[in-house]
N, C-alpha and C positions, 0 to 999 in steps of 0.2 A: 324443232329446228334450232332454236336458241333456248338454253335452259341454264338456270343457276341453282346451286345447292348451297344454302348457308353463306352466301357471299357477304363478307364482313371486311371493312377496312378501318384501320385506326391510324390516326395521326398523333403520335405521342400518347397522351391520356384521353384523347377525344375519339369516340367512336362515331364516325361520320355515316357509315352504312352498316346496319346490323342484321345479320341472318336473313338476307333476301333470298327467297325461293320464287322462281318464276319459270314459266314454260310458255313460249311463244311458238305457235305452230306456223308452218309455211302458209303464207297468204293472210295471216292475221295482221291487223293494224293495232299497234299498242302505244300507249302514252303513259309517261310518268308525270304525275301532277302533284303539286303540293306547294307550300309557302316557301319563301326564300329561306335558304339554309337548311332545307329538309334533306338534302343529299341527292337530288335528282341528277345533277351533272356529275357528281362523284360516282353514282351508280352507273351512269352511261360510260364514264371513263373506265370503269372496271369491265363492262361488257365489251368495249372496243379495244381493250388492251393498253390504254394509256396508263392505267394504274393496275398493279398486281394486288389482288385482295390479300389482306392479312390472313384470312382463313376462308374456306369455301372454295367452290369450283365454278367455272364457266364452261359450258359445252356448246358447240355449234355443229350441227349435223352429226351428233353422236360422238364427236371428237373432243377431247379435253383441250381447250385453248387458253386455259388459265394462265395469265401472265405473258402470253405471246405478245410481242410488240405489234402495233397496229399494221405495219406493213406485211406481217406474216399471219395476221388474224383475220380470217374471212368474215367473222361476225362484225368487223369494223365497216362492212358495207351498210350497216344501219346508218340512219341519218338523224341529226338533231336539229330541230327548228327552234330558234330563239323567239320567245314572245316579244312583240314590240310593245314598249311602254305606251299607255294611253294617257291622253291629256284630259284633265278634269276642268 
C-alpha cells in the first residue's frame, strides 16, 4: 500500500534522511521511532508530500506519488501523533 525506494532528502550539505526503503501493507500499523534529530518528522513529511525527496520514490497503492503536494497525495491520509513530554 505505502512503499518507499531509496527515499533521501538533503538540505544543503546535510543528509536528513538517507536511503529509506519501507513497505507498509494495508492494515499494518507502523511507527517511526528514534532520538531527537533522527529524521522521523522529515521522513513523514516525505511520505505525506510536504517535502519532495532529493532522490528516491514514494508509492501509494502502486502509484508513484513522489513530490505530489499533500492535497493531491492520498498517502497523506497517514497520521502523525506527537509524543507528549514527560515530567521527571
